[in-house]
Phi, psi and omega in degrees: 000134178269143177299335180287350179275348191254155167238160174305133181094347177301144176262127177226172174262134174229121188050037177085358184245147179286138178222159168272129177295132172230180182296324176302314184296323177285333187267336185265002177071028177299134185283110175241155181230151178287149180270118183300141175275131180232160176305325182296320175297317181299312183293326180292339184258024175067020178285125178289158178235137181260174183301338180274001179086015181264144177259151177215159171220151179206155168229196190286346188247343191216150174232127178244121184245131180238120179247152182253123178246165182307328187262006176137193181268156175224148179228148177232154176235139174043059172056057173076015182304326177249017181074184182267120187238134185294148185216095184248344184235162179296315186291338171286325174299312182305320176295320181295315173309309178302316181300319183284345185084016179268111186276099180218135178272116181292133178256138174256000000 
């Protein structure tokens, strides 16, 4: 995993345990791995689930929809404004929420 893929505050795995990325994490060469996104994590973070099995989060300006496909999760924002984008890891969920302007601290 490249440090350039990460932002401060992203959640990753270090020695198998979830940590938040800090400047120390990025500058000290800590070996980190992406944390896989699971339905349990989405549900724990209050993502609503519709009858079609898709999860969503929204605020007054943005709607983030997350669907599960055999090869992983995919997200769209505001009815395909950004297209369909793969979403496999927790830090990618954090980036999607930030892009939408949804201020939410992801809980593991």
